[in-house]
C-alpha positions as a LaTeX table, in Angstrom:
\begin{tabular}{lrrr}
\hline
Residue & $x$ (\AA) & $y$ (\AA) & $z$ (\AA) \\
\hline
Met1 & 0.00 & 0.00 & 0.00 \\
Arg2 & 1.23 & 3.50 & $-0.85$ \\
Ala3 & $-0.09$ & 6.64 & 0.82 \\
Leu4 & 0.12 & 9.77 & $-1.34$ \\
Pro5 & $-0.77$ & 13.33 & $-0.30$ \\
Cys6 & $-3.75$ & 14.81 & $-2.11$ \\
Gly7 & $-3.97$ & 18.49 & $-1.29$ \\
Asp8 & $-3.84$ & 19.54 & 2.36 \\
Ala9 & $-6.91$ & 17.61 & 3.57 \\
Ala10 & $-6.84$ & 14.20 & 1.87 \\
Val11 & $-4.70$ & 11.13 & 1.33 \\
Leu12 & $-4.83$ & 8.77 & $-1.66$ \\
Phe13 & $-4.08$ & 5.16 & $-0.77$ \\
Glu14 & $-2.89$ & 2.92 & $-3.62$ \\
Val15 & $-3.34$ & $-0.85$ & $-3.32$ \\
Gly16 & $-2.62$ & $-3.79$ & $-5.57$ \\
Thr17 & $-6.03$ & $-5.22$ & $-6.40$ \\
Leu18 & $-9.69$ & $-4.32$ & $-6.67$ \\
Asp19 & $-10.53$ & $-6.60$ & $-3.72$ \\
Glu20 & $-8.00$ & $-4.75$ & $-1.57$ \\
Ala21 & $-9.48$ & $-1.38$ & $-2.56$ \\
Val22 & $-13.01$ & $-2.57$ & $-1.69$ \\
Ala23 & $-11.81$ & $-4.00$ & 1.62 \\
Leu24 & $-9.81$ & $-0.90$ & 2.55 \\
Ala25 & $-12.73$ & 1.42 & 1.84 \\
Ala26 & $-14.97$ & $-0.78$ & 3.98 \\
Ala27 & $-12.41$ & $-0.83$ & 6.79 \\
Val28 & $-12.06$ & 2.96 & 6.79 \\
Arg29 & $-15.84$ & 3.40 & 6.93 \\
Ala30 & $-16.21$ & 0.79 & 9.66 \\
Gly31 & $-13.45$ & 2.44 & 11.69 \\
Gln32 & $-15.40$ & 5.72 & 11.84 \\
Leu33 & $-12.13$ & 7.62 & 12.02 \\
Pro34 & $-12.40$ & 11.09 & 13.53 \\
Arg35 & $-12.36$ & 14.05 & 11.12 \\
Val36 & $-12.84$ & 11.82 & 8.05 \\
Val37 & $-15.62$ & 13.34 & 5.93 \\
Asp38 & $-15.58$ & 11.13 & 2.80 \\
Val39 & $-14.20$ & 7.84 & 1.49 \\
Val40 & $-13.99$ & 7.46 & $-2.30$ \\
Pro41 & $-12.95$ & 4.01 & $-3.59$ \\
Ala42 & $-11.84$ & 3.25 & $-7.15$ \\
Ala43 & $-10.40$ & 0.18 & $-8.89$ \\
Arg44 & $-6.98$ & 0.35 & $-7.19$ \\
Thr45 & $-7.18$ & 3.40 & $-4.92$ \\
Val46 & $-9.09$ & 4.82 & $-1.97$ \\
Leu47 & $-9.25$ & 8.57 & $-1.40$ \\
Val48 & $-9.79$ & 9.54 & 2.25 \\
Val49 & $-10.95$ & 13.15 & 2.64 \\
Thr50 & $-10.71$ & 14.87 & 6.01 \\
Glu51 & $-11.58$ & 18.13 & 7.68 \\
Pro52 & $-9.02$ & 20.91 & 7.14 \\
Gly53 & $-6.26$ & 20.85 & 9.72 \\
Thr54 & $-6.28$ & 17.07 & 10.21 \\
Asn55 & $-2.95$ & 15.44 & 11.03 \\
Leu56 & $-2.50$ & 13.54 & 7.76 \\
Ala57 & 0.63 & 11.73 & 8.92 \\
Ala58 & $-1.35$ & 10.21 & 11.77 \\
Leu59 & $-4.17$ & 9.37 & 9.36 \\
Arg60 & $-1.74$ & 7.53 & 7.06 \\
Arg61 & $-0.44$ & 5.47 & 9.96 \\
Thr62 & $-3.94$ & 4.62 & 11.14 \\
Val63 & $-5.29$ & 3.63 & 7.73 \\
Thr64 & $-2.27$ & 1.56 & 6.72 \\
Gly65 & $-2.63$ & $-0.36$ & 9.96 \\
Leu66 & $-6.29$ & $-1.25$ & 9.51 \\
Pro67 & $-7.12$ & $-4.95$ & 9.07 \\
Leu68 & $-8.65$ & $-5.60$ & 5.67 \\
Asp69 & $-11.67$ & $-7.85$ & 6.01 \\
Ala70 & $-12.71$ & $-8.60$ & 2.42 \\
Ala71 & $-16.07$ & $-9.90$ & 3.65 \\
Ala72 & $-17.01$ & $-6.61$ & 5.30 \\
Thr73 & $-18.01$ & $-4.85$ & 2.11 \\
Ala74 & $-21.79$ & $-4.53$ & 2.39 \\
Arg75 & $-23.47$ & $-1.63$ & 4.15 \\
Gly76 & $-24.39$ & $-3.23$ & 7.45 \\
Asp77 & $-27.05$ & $-5.91$ & 7.21 \\
Ala78 & $-29.18$ & $-4.11$ & 4.63 \\
Pro79 & $-30.95$ & $-6.40$ & 2.15 \\
Pro80 & $-29.82$ & $-6.31$ & $-1.48$ \\
Val81 & $-31.17$ & $-3.58$ & $-3.72$ \\
Glu82 & $-33.37$ & $-5.39$ & $-6.24$ \\
Ile83 & $-33.25$ & $-4.17$ & $-9.85$ \\
Pro84 & $-35.90$ & $-5.54$ & $-12.23$ \\
Val85 & $-34.49$ & $-6.38$ & $-15.67$ \\
Val86 & $-36.07$ & $-7.34$ & $-18.99$ \\
Tyr87 & $-33.41$ & $-9.60$ & $-20.52$ \\
Asp88 & $-33.78$ & $-8.76$ & $-24.18$ \\
Gly89 & $-30.46$ & $-6.99$ & $-24.74$ \\
Pro90 & $-28.79$ & $-6.88$ & $-28.16$ \\
Asp91 & $-25.68$ & $-8.70$ & $-26.88$ \\
Leu92 & $-27.38$ & $-11.50$ & $-24.96$ \\
Asp93 & $-26.72$ & $-14.08$ & $-27.69$ \\
Glu94 & $-23.12$ & $-12.88$ & $-28.06$ \\
Val95 & $-22.52$ & $-13.25$ & $-24.31$ \\
Ala96 & $-24.03$ & $-16.73$ & $-24.47$ \\
Ser97 & $-21.60$ & $-17.63$ & $-27.24$ \\
Leu98 & $-18.60$ & $-16.18$ & $-25.38$ \\
Thr99 & $-19.44$ & $-18.00$ & $-22.13$ \\
Gly100 & $-20.64$ & $-21.30$ & $-23.57$ \\
Leu101 & $-23.99$ & $-20.84$ & $-21.84$ \\
Ser102 & $-27.44$ & $-20.61$ & $-23.37$ \\
Pro103 & $-29.17$ & $-17.20$ & $-23.26$ \\
Ala104 & $-31.33$ & $-18.56$ & $-20.43$ \\
Gly105 & $-28.18$ & $-19.74$ & $-18.70$ \\
Val106 & $-26.69$ & $-16.25$ & $-18.93$ \\
Val107 & $-29.81$ & $-14.79$ & $-17.31$ \\
Ala108 & $-29.74$ & $-17.43$ & $-14.59$ \\
Ala109 & $-26.08$ & $-16.70$ & $-13.87$ \\
His110 & $-26.61$ & $-12.94$ & $-13.83$ \\
Thr111 & $-29.57$ & $-13.16$ & $-11.43$ \\
Gly112 & $-28.42$ & $-16.13$ & $-9.36$ \\
Thr113 & $-25.82$ & $-14.40$ & $-7.20$ \\
Pro114 & $-25.95$ & $-11.01$ & $-5.45$ \\
Trp115 & $-23.44$ & $-8.50$ & $-6.78$ \\
Arg116 & $-21.86$ & $-5.72$ & $-4.73$ \\
Val117 & $-20.91$ & $-2.16$ & $-5.56$ \\
Ala118 & $-17.13$ & $-1.80$ & $-5.66$ \\
Phe119 & $-17.02$ & 1.86 & $-6.66$ \\
Ala120 & $-18.80$ & 4.47 & $-8.76$ \\
Gly121 & $-17.60$ & 6.45 & $-11.75$ \\
Phe122 & $-17.92$ & 7.14 & $-15.49$ \\
Ala123 & $-21.26$ & 8.97 & $-15.06$ \\
Pro124 & $-23.35$ & 10.12 & $-12.06$ \\
Gly125 & $-25.05$ & 7.04 & $-10.62$ \\
Phe126 & $-22.98$ & 4.48 & $-12.55$ \\
Ala127 & $-21.90$ & 1.73 & $-10.14$ \\
Tyr128 & $-19.30$ & $-0.90$ & $-10.94$ \\
Leu129 & $-20.64$ & $-4.19$ & $-9.58$ \\
Val130 & $-18.41$ & $-7.15$ & $-8.72$ \\
Gly131 & $-18.77$ & $-10.59$ & $-7.17$ \\
Gly132 & $-21.13$ & $-12.16$ & $-9.70$ \\
Asp133 & $-20.87$ & $-15.53$ & $-11.38$ \\
Pro134 & $-17.27$ & $-15.82$ & $-12.72$ \\
Arg135 & $-18.56$ & $-17.48$ & $-15.90$ \\
Leu136 & $-19.90$ & $-14.08$ & $-16.96$ \\
Arg137 & $-16.49$ & $-12.44$ & $-17.40$ \\
Val138 & $-16.56$ & $-11.30$ & $-21.01$ \\
Pro139 & $-14.58$ & $-8.64$ & $-22.90$ \\
Arg140 & $-15.96$ & $-5.28$ & $-23.88$ \\
Arg141 & $-17.30$ & $-4.93$ & $-27.38$ \\
Ala142 & $-14.63$ & $-4.52$ & $-30.07$ \\
Glu143 & $-16.48$ & $-1.43$ & $-31.30$ \\
Pro144 & $-18.23$ & 0.68 & $-28.63$ \\
Arg145 & $-21.70$ & 2.01 & $-29.36$ \\
Thr146 & $-22.03$ & 5.74 & $-29.89$ \\
Ser147 & $-25.20$ & 5.72 & $-27.78$ \\
Val148 & $-26.35$ & 3.25 & $-25.13$ \\
Pro149 & $-29.93$ & 3.78 & $-23.89$ \\
Ala150 & $-30.48$ & 4.76 & $-20.27$ \\
Gly151 & $-31.32$ & 1.75 & $-18.12$ \\
Ser152 & $-29.22$ & $-0.68$ & $-20.17$ \\
Val153 & $-27.76$ & $-3.51$ & $-18.08$ \\
Gly154 & $-24.37$ & $-4.77$ & $-19.19$ \\
Leu155 & $-21.20$ & $-6.74$ & $-18.57$ \\
Ala156 & $-17.53$ & $-5.90$ & $-19.11$ \\
Gly157 & $-14.67$ & $-7.96$ & $-17.70$ \\
Glu158 & $-15.41$ & $-8.73$ & $-14.06$ \\
Phe159 & $-18.02$ & $-5.97$ & $-13.79$ \\
Ser160 & $-21.73$ & $-5.58$ & $-14.31$ \\
Gly161 & $-23.53$ & $-2.26$ & $-14.30$ \\
Val162 & $-26.53$ & $-0.18$ & $-15.33$ \\
Tyr163 & $-26.24$ & 2.90 & $-17.53$ \\
Pro164 & $-28.00$ & 5.71 & $-15.62$ \\
Arg165 & $-28.39$ & 7.84 & $-18.74$ \\
Ser166 & $-27.82$ & 7.60 & $-22.48$ \\
Thr167 & $-24.07$ & 7.71 & $-23.19$ \\
Pro168 & $-21.52$ & 6.08 & $-25.48$ \\
Gly169 & $-20.40$ & 2.71 & $-24.15$ \\
Gly170 & $-18.69$ & $-0.54$ & $-24.96$ \\
Trp171 & $-20.23$ & $-2.97$ & $-22.48$ \\
Gln172 & $-22.08$ & $-6.12$ & $-23.56$ \\
Leu173 & $-25.78$ & $-5.36$ & $-23.09$ \\
Leu174 & $-27.97$ & $-8.06$ & $-21.55$ \\
Gly175 & $-31.21$ & $-6.17$ & $-20.95$ \\
Arg176 & $-32.84$ & $-3.04$ & $-19.57$ \\
Thr177 & $-34.43$ & $-1.68$ & $-16.40$ \\
Asp178 & $-36.54$ & 1.32 & $-15.46$ \\
Ala179 & $-34.83$ & 1.69 & $-12.08$ \\
Thr180 & $-33.71$ & 5.30 & $-11.53$ \\
Leu181 & $-30.00$ & 5.13 & $-10.81$ \\
Trp182 & $-29.50$ & 8.87 & $-10.26$ \\
Asp183 & $-32.00$ & 11.43 & $-8.99$ \\
Ile184 & $-30.82$ & 14.76 & $-7.56$ \\
Arg185 & $-34.10$ & 15.02 & $-5.62$ \\
Arg186 & $-33.20$ & 11.87 & $-3.69$ \\
Asp187 & $-30.90$ & 11.72 & $-0.65$ \\
Pro188 & $-28.45$ & 10.34 & $-1.57$ \\
Pro189 & $-28.97$ & 10.91 & $-5.31$ \\
Ala190 & $-27.35$ & 7.60 & $-6.28$ \\
Leu191 & $-29.48$ & 4.47 & $-5.91$ \\
Leu192 & $-26.33$ & 2.37 & $-5.43$ \\
Gly193 & $-23.37$ & 3.27 & $-3.22$ \\
Pro194 & $-20.05$ & 1.51 & $-2.54$ \\
Gly195 & $-20.59$ & $-1.59$ & $-0.42$ \\
Asp196 & $-24.26$ & $-2.06$ & $-1.37$ \\
Arg197 & $-25.40$ & $-5.49$ & $-2.45$ \\
Val198 & $-27.44$ & $-5.74$ & $-5.64$ \\
Arg199 & $-29.68$ & $-8.48$ & $-6.99$ \\
Phe200 & $-31.01$ & $-8.45$ & $-10.54$ \\
Val201 & $-34.56$ & $-9.77$ & $-10.89$ \\
Pro202 & $-35.84$ & $-11.01$ & $-14.28$ \\
Val203 & $-39.24$ & $-9.60$ & $-15.32$ \\
Gln204 & $-41.43$ & $-9.56$ & $-18.40$ \\
Asp205 & $-41.87$ & $-6.36$ & $-20.40$ \\
Arg206 & $-45.04$ & $-5.08$ & $-18.77$ \\
Gly207 & $-43.85$ & $-1.68$ & $-17.70$ \\
Val208 & $-40.68$ & $-3.46$ & $-16.48$ \\
Arg209 & $-41.52$ & $-3.27$ & $-12.79$ \\
Pro210 & $-42.86$ & $-6.52$ & $-11.27$ \\
\hline
\end{tabular}
């Protein structure tokens, strides 16, 4: 782990793997360290933001000494956030071919295991989900789409995710949902936050919601 200064009120901690980043972010939150105001995980880093005037040297020592419990990644004992999905995506057959599963098998694998939010990025409300069925690890599309519809549910590498708005994107699209991933009138605006567990629920196209 490397601890790098980030301005005069934050420290960026670099780790070796995604699992370590998820575990470190969870450990910092669980530790409820004094004067820490925000914890921002990414794929290989965790930014710890503090109140101005915090002793950052002491913070570095404390954080680097925290035990990393990889299992302590969910927010308390909260149940998974359920996201209804119509599995009619344009890449469903391609994912089936890449994984050796049938389209129904892809859906069963995607819905059969709860995912968890590792970190957020790319667009407001976009959560990178990990921990799903390892058979679903597929590459991004060779040619990204210039426009992916809002609510599209996709796969890329070890991640799954939902596009909160229409943007370009290169993920393999399995289906769609009408869940609102980002709403500035909501507190917090993001439906999914780091550490949350997520379960995808297959539904028929009758307004999407079960």
